[in-house]
N, C-alpha and C positions, 0 to 999 in steps of 0.2 A: 505494499500499500502507501504513494508517498507520502512526503512530508509538506506541508502548509507553514508557511512563515507568512507572517502581513508586516510588512516594513513602508514608512513613513518614510525610505531613507534607499531606496534600491538603489547601486551603482551604475551606470551608463553602463556597464560590461551586461550586466545582469536583465538591463533593460533592450539589450540589443536582441538577447537570446529573442523576444518574445519577439521585437520586430520583426528581427529577419525572419523564424519561423513562418511568421502571420505571412508576410509577403510570398515569401517561396509558395506556403498551402494558394493564394490567392492567384499566385501568378499561373501553376497548374490548372487552377477553377476557373480565369476568365481571362486569363493572359494576362500581360506586362502592363503594368499600370501608365509608363513612361510619366513618373513624377517627377516632376518641376517644380522648383519655389519660382514664386515670382513677388516683385517688391515692385508699389509705386512710392521714392522717397521724398519729403518735401524738406527740404533743404531754405536754412537764412541766409542770409546776405552774406554771414562769415562760413556757410559750407558745413554749419549741425546741422543733423538730421533732427527736425523738430515735432515730425510726425508721417503720416502715411498709412500706406496699404501693405499687409503680408499677408500671405496666401501660397497658393500652390495650383498648378493644372495634372490633373490624372483623368485617366478613360477617359477623356471628351468631356473633362468639366474644367471650369474653375471652382474655386471654393477661395472665396476672403475668410479668415481666420481673423484677422482684426485691422480696422482701420479709425486710425485719431486723425483725427485733427482739431489743432491747437485753438484753446480758447478765443484767437484771436482771429483767425481766419471765419472763423463758424459764420454758417450764413451767408457767405459769398458763393456758393455754388462747387467750391474747390470740393466737395466731398463725389458730387458727382461726374466733376474733369478727370479725378482719379480711378472712380471705377472705371469711365470711359477709357481710360487708357489699358487696366488692367483687362477689360473684356475685349479688348483691339488685340493686346497681345495674344490672349487664349485665342483667340480665333487663326491668328497667325501659326499657331502652333498645333492649329486642326480640333480644338473644341464648341463643342456645339450649346452648350448649356453652362450657366454658371448658381452656385450655387450661395447662401450668408444664412445670418444666420445673427438676430439680436433681441435684449432686452429694453432697449431705451427706445420708449417713446419719439421723439425726436429723430432717429437714426431710421426708425420704422417709417416713419414720414421721408425720408431722404430716399431708401431703397425702392420704395413705392411710387415714387416721382421718376425714378431712375428705370421704371421696368420688369422692376423686379412683381411674384405675387406669392400669396404667403400661402404655403401648403400643408404646413401644420405647428400644432402652437403645444405650449407645454405653462398652464397655468402655476401661479406662484413659483416659479424659478427666475430669480431671487422670490420671495417671500413678498407677495403684493404686486408684483410685474407680470407679466407673458411673455415666454421668450419665444417670439417666432421666427419661422425656419422658412425660407422664399428661396425661389428659382427663378431664373430666365433666361429662355431662347435666346442663342448667342448669335 
């Protein structure tokens, strides 16, 4: 019988065992993901990164993991511009769709304006909010 260990601090090598095994399984099951990182960075006049988009493309999809707009730039339309740049690159990589999730009501409005549609929700994630999952055809 295998033993179980619960830990809040697994080593990078221990996590790599899980990641590598799951990747091998998925490659055999549905084919290679062609996973590639994608970022659109916002830089200030000194070249320092102040925000942007971080995600990846895989299996023909763009997934935006994080999108942060500095307070001084919010409400200027920059989030839409950044999403458009990421989507353009995703299309160039052969992606046909994109997905993103949020529990911010403001971000939700931005994504809906950019043509994303809600395909799922988790109520009270976090408590008092709804986490929305959105997708968009590219």
